[in-house]
C-alpha positions as CSV (number, residue, x, y, z in Angstrom):
1,M,187.7,125.2,149.7
2,D,185.8,126.3,146.6
3,R,182.2,126.9,147.7
4,R,180.9,128.3,144.4
5,I,177.6,126.9,143.0
6,Q,178.3,124.0,140.7
7,L,174.8,123.5,139.2
8,T,172.2,126.2,138.7
9,A,168.7,125.2,137.5
10,V,166.4,127.7,135.8
11,G,162.7,127.2,135.3
12,E,159.6,125.9,137.0
13,V,159.0,124.9,140.6
14,L,155.4,123.9,141.6
15,V,153.4,122.0,144.1
16,D,152.6,118.4,143.4
17,W,149.5,117.0,144.9
18,V,150.1,113.3,144.8
19,S,147.2,110.9,145.0
20,L,147.2,108.4,147.8
21,D,144.6,106.3,145.9
22,V,146.3,103.9,143.6
23,D,144.7,103.2,140.2
24,A,142.3,106.1,140.5
25,D,142.4,109.1,138.1
26,V,142.4,112.7,139.5
27,A,138.6,112.9,139.2
28,S,138.0,109.8,141.4
29,A,140.9,110.1,143.8
30,R,139.9,111.4,147.2
31,T,143.2,111.9,149.1
32,F,146.3,113.9,148.0
33,E,149.6,114.7,149.7
34,K,151.3,118.1,149.2
35,R,154.9,117.7,147.8
36,A,157.4,120.0,146.2
37,G,158.0,119.4,142.5
38,G,158.9,121.0,139.2
39,A,161.5,119.2,136.9
40,P,164.5,121.8,137.1
41,A,163.8,122.3,140.9
42,N,163.9,118.6,141.4
43,V,167.3,118.3,139.6
44,A,168.7,121.0,141.8
45,A,167.4,119.2,144.9
46,A,168.8,115.9,143.7
47,F,172.2,117.3,143.1
48,A,172.3,119.0,146.6
49,R,170.8,115.9,148.3
50,L,173.9,113.9,147.1
51,G,176.2,116.6,148.4
52,G,176.6,119.0,145.5
53,R,176.2,122.8,145.6
54,S,173.2,123.9,143.6
55,A,171.0,126.9,143.1
56,F,167.5,127.4,141.7
57,V,166.4,130.4,139.6
58,G,162.7,130.9,139.2
59,T,159.5,132.6,140.3
60,V,156.8,131.6,142.8
61,G,153.7,133.2,143.8
62,A,153.3,135.6,146.8
63,D,151.2,133.0,148.5
64,P,151.5,130.1,151.0
65,F,152.4,127.6,148.3
66,G,155.3,129.8,147.3
67,D,156.4,129.9,150.9
68,F,156.2,126.1,151.0
69,L,158.3,125.6,147.9
70,V,161.1,128.0,149.0
71,A,161.3,126.3,152.4
72,E,161.5,122.8,150.7
73,L,164.2,123.9,148.4
74,R,166.2,125.2,151.4
75,R,165.6,122.0,153.3
76,F,167.3,120.1,150.6
77,G,170.2,122.4,150.5
78,V,169.5,124.4,147.4
79,D,170.4,128.0,147.3
80,T,167.2,130.1,146.8
81,A,168.7,133.6,146.7
82,D,167.5,134.0,143.2
83,V,163.9,132.8,143.6
84,R,161.6,135.7,143.0
85,R,158.1,136.3,144.5
86,T,155.4,137.7,142.2
87,G,151.9,139.0,142.7
88,E,151.1,138.6,139.0
89,A,150.1,134.9,139.3
90,K,149.6,132.1,141.8
91,T,152.0,129.4,142.4
92,A,151.4,126.5,139.9
93,L,149.8,123.3,141.1
94,A,149.9,119.7,139.6
95,F,147.6,116.9,140.7
96,V,149.3,113.6,140.2
97,A,147.4,110.3,139.8
98,R,149.3,107.0,140.3
99,R,148.9,103.5,138.9
100,A,149.9,100.4,140.7
101,D,153.0,100.1,138.6
102,G,154.2,103.5,139.6
103,E,153.2,105.4,136.4
104,R,151.4,108.6,136.7
105,S,149.2,111.2,135.0
106,F,149.1,115.0,135.6
107,V,146.4,117.7,135.7
108,F,147.9,121.2,136.0
109,Y,146.5,124.4,137.5
110,R,148.6,127.0,135.8
111,E,146.8,129.7,133.8
112,P,149.4,131.2,133.9
113,G,151.5,130.0,136.8
114,A,153.9,132.2,138.7
115,D,156.7,130.1,137.2
116,T,156.0,131.8,133.8
117,R,156.6,135.3,135.2
118,L,160.4,134.9,135.2
119,R,161.8,137.6,133.0
120,P,165.2,138.0,131.3
121,E,166.2,141.0,133.5
122,D,165.6,138.7,136.6
123,L,168.4,136.4,135.6
124,P,171.4,136.4,138.0
125,R,174.1,136.6,135.3
126,E,177.1,136.3,137.6
127,R,175.7,133.1,139.1
128,L,175.1,131.6,135.6
129,A,178.5,132.5,134.6
130,G,180.1,131.0,137.6
131,S,178.3,127.6,137.4
132,R,179.7,124.5,135.9
133,I,176.3,123.4,134.6
134,V,173.2,125.5,133.9
135,H,170.2,123.3,133.7
136,L,166.9,124.5,132.0
137,G,163.4,123.2,132.4
138,S,161.0,123.2,129.5
139,L,157.7,124.4,130.9
140,G,158.7,128.0,130.8
141,L,158.8,127.7,127.0
142,T,155.0,127.6,126.9
143,E,154.6,131.3,127.9
144,S,156.2,134.7,127.8
145,P,158.2,136.2,129.5
146,S,159.7,132.9,130.9
147,R,160.3,131.7,127.3
148,E,162.6,134.6,126.6
149,A,164.3,134.1,130.0
150,L,165.2,130.6,129.2
151,F,166.8,131.6,125.9
152,E,168.7,134.3,127.6
153,A,169.9,132.0,130.3
154,A,171.2,129.6,127.8
155,A,173.0,132.4,125.9
156,A,174.5,133.9,129.0
157,A,175.8,130.5,130.4
158,R,177.3,129.5,127.1
159,E,179.0,132.8,126.6
160,A,180.6,132.3,130.1
161,G,181.8,128.8,129.3
162,A,179.3,126.9,131.4
163,A,177.7,123.7,130.1
164,V,174.0,124.1,129.3
165,S,171.6,121.3,130.0
166,F,168.0,121.0,128.8
167,D,165.2,118.5,129.8
168,V,162.4,118.3,127.2
169,N,159.9,117.1,129.9
170,W,156.9,116.9,127.5
171,R,153.6,117.9,129.2
172,P,151.0,118.2,126.4
173,G,148.3,119.8,128.5
174,L,150.4,122.9,129.0
175,W,151.1,123.6,125.2
176,P,148.5,125.1,122.7
177,D,149.5,122.5,120.1
178,V,152.3,120.1,119.2
179,R,153.7,122.4,116.5
180,T,154.4,125.2,118.9
181,A,156.0,122.7,121.3
182,R,158.3,121.4,118.6
183,E,159.3,124.8,117.4
184,Q,160.2,126.2,120.8
185,T,161.8,123.0,122.1
186,E,163.9,122.5,119.0
187,R,164.9,126.2,118.9
188,L,166.2,125.9,122.5
189,A,167.9,122.6,121.8
190,E,170.1,124.5,119.2
191,R,171.5,126.5,122.1
192,V,172.4,123.7,124.6
193,D,175.2,121.2,125.1
194,M,173.2,118.4,126.7
195,I,169.6,117.2,126.4
196,K,167.5,114.6,128.3
197,V,164.5,112.9,126.6
198,N,162.5,109.9,127.5
199,R,161.3,107.3,125.0
200,E,158.0,109.1,124.3
201,E,159.8,112.4,123.7
202,L,162.3,110.8,121.5
203,E,159.5,109.4,119.3
204,L,157.5,112.6,119.3
205,F,160.3,115.0,118.3
206,A,162.7,112.7,116.3
207,E,159.8,110.6,114.9
208,T,161.7,107.4,115.4
209,D,161.9,104.7,118.2
210,D,165.5,103.9,117.0
211,L,167.8,105.2,119.8
212,R,170.8,105.9,117.6
213,R,168.7,107.7,114.9
214,G,166.8,109.6,117.5
215,A,170.0,110.8,119.2
216,G,171.3,111.8,115.7
217,F,168.2,114.1,115.4
218,W,169.5,116.1,118.3
219,H,173.1,115.9,117.4
220,E,172.2,117.5,114.0
221,K,171.0,120.5,116.1
222,G,174.4,120.8,117.7
223,V,173.6,119.0,121.0
224,R,176.8,117.2,122.1
225,L,175.4,114.8,124.7
226,V,171.9,113.1,124.3
227,V,170.6,111.2,127.3
228,V,167.6,108.9,126.7
229,T,165.9,107.6,129.9
230,L,164.1,104.3,129.2
231,D,162.3,103.5,132.5
232,R,162.7,99.7,133.1
233,D,165.3,99.4,130.4
234,G,167.7,101.9,131.9
235,C,169.2,104.6,129.7
236,F,171.1,105.3,126.5
237,L,173.7,108.0,126.0
238,S,175.1,109.3,122.8
239,A,178.1,111.8,122.9
240,W,179.4,113.7,119.9
241,E,182.1,116.4,119.5
242,P,181.6,119.1,116.8
243,S,185.1,118.5,115.6
244,Q,184.2,114.9,114.7
245,G,182.0,113.4,112.0
246,R,178.4,113.0,112.8
247,D,178.7,109.2,113.1
248,E,181.8,109.3,115.2
249,R,180.1,109.1,118.6
250,I,180.5,107.5,122.0
251,E,177.4,105.5,122.7
252,V,176.6,103.9,126.2
253,R,173.8,101.7,127.3
254,V,173.2,101.0,130.9
255,P,170.5,98.7,132.3
256,A,168.0,99.7,135.0
257,Y,168.5,98.7,138.6
258,P,165.5,96.5,139.5
259,V,163.2,97.7,142.1
260,R,159.4,97.6,142.8
261,P,158.2,101.2,141.9
262,V,155.6,103.0,144.0
263,D,155.6,106.4,142.2
264,T,157.8,107.4,139.2
265,T,157.2,111.1,139.7
266,G,160.6,112.8,139.5
267,A,162.5,109.7,138.6
268,G,164.0,111.3,135.5
269,D,165.0,114.4,137.6
270,A,166.6,112.2,140.2
271,F,168.6,110.5,137.3
272,L,169.8,113.8,135.9
273,G,170.8,115.3,139.2
274,A,172.7,112.2,140.1
275,F,174.2,112.0,136.6
276,Y,175.6,115.5,136.9
277,Y,176.7,115.0,140.4
278,A,178.7,112.0,139.3
279,L,180.3,113.8,136.4
280,L,181.4,116.7,138.6
281,H,182.3,114.7,141.8
282,R,183.3,111.2,140.7
283,A,185.3,111.9,137.6
284,R,187.9,114.4,136.5
285,A,186.0,117.3,134.9
286,E,187.2,120.6,133.4
287,K,185.2,123.8,133.1
288,G,184.2,124.6,129.5
289,G,181.6,122.4,127.8
290,P,180.1,119.2,129.1
291,P,182.3,117.6,131.7
292,G,183.7,114.3,130.9
293,L,181.6,114.0,127.7
294,A,184.4,112.5,125.5
295,E,185.2,109.7,127.9
296,E,183.3,106.5,127.5
297,D,184.2,105.1,131.0
298,T,183.2,108.4,132.7
299,L,179.8,108.4,131.0
300,R,179.1,104.8,131.8
301,E,180.1,105.3,135.5
302,A,177.9,108.4,135.8
303,A,175.0,106.6,134.2
304,E,175.4,103.6,136.4
305,F,175.3,105.9,139.4
306,A,172.3,107.8,138.0
307,V,170.1,104.7,137.2
308,R,170.5,103.6,140.9
309,A,169.5,107.0,142.2
310,A,166.4,107.0,139.8
311,A,165.4,103.5,140.9
312,L,165.5,104.5,144.6
313,A,163.4,107.6,143.9
314,T,160.6,105.4,142.4
315,T,160.3,103.5,145.7
316,R,158.8,106.5,147.5
317,R,156.0,109.0,146.9
318,G,156.6,112.4,145.5
319,A,159.5,114.0,143.7
320,M,161.8,115.8,146.1
321,D,160.8,113.7,149.1
322,A,161.8,110.6,147.2
323,L,165.4,111.7,146.3
324,P,168.1,109.4,147.7
325,S,171.2,110.3,149.7
326,L,174.7,109.6,148.5
327,E,175.0,106.8,151.1
328,E,171.8,105.1,149.7
329,V,173.0,105.3,146.1
330,E,176.6,104.1,147.0
331,A,175.0,101.1,148.8
332,L,173.7,99.8,145.5
333,L,177.0,100.2,143.6
């Protein structure tokens, strides 16, 4: 049996302190739970929780929080052989306030965080080359040397024929200004095959709330698959092949699965990990470029699987701890 890593996530992993006090901001909340988080780490955990083989590449502090995060990744089945420890910075923390409808807000302690200490020379090039999908987080773009590491990871993965994925994951408090965020985000987007944005990110970067036009903004940069998560409205996917005209696309719209949300932290990551799991395990996929991208039925099936995984993730607190199993998702299909 082929036991090679299928998905490698590169970027940030941090500790989420999730408020137990609903409808209280971070200043007024009194009780918090410690949970593992960080968007690319969550994607790797979601993929592994469903039964896929994933690895995480990143940096944590040489501190108890770093110990906690490595242990949590391993608990979910994620390969942590390429997680570095650093004494240059502490493990990043995020305090998460929750509203009654499950929406949340963040306050970060990361000046800088250990996750930004990932260097290009730390990248496991053989692992990147052997992965089917290399998924990149965005928070490393805010600082050097992690910014350069992300660009190098994208280049190395693409050169080896892996599909490269990128989650925009807009966190305004971590950027010096919107202009810098746009420059770095759009520069990396030009080097990836697949991108995920939510509705707010689509409007911020593409400057439109029209899904088709917004997807076209990213296609113009060479992105082949655009995934727009729409919370209670499900998701929209737009697939385009470079050999086709810009308007010759496959477009898929999938409604959300109705649940009563408790905490939406990590729901988009649960979606993405499940989406990639479905592409690689529930449909025929060949190495070299985004798997199943040119097949409408494949994209729809993967998206329907993913919206159910995301819905289940919103019914529990935290990011990794809320991730559903394969059996739980299949029970909703």
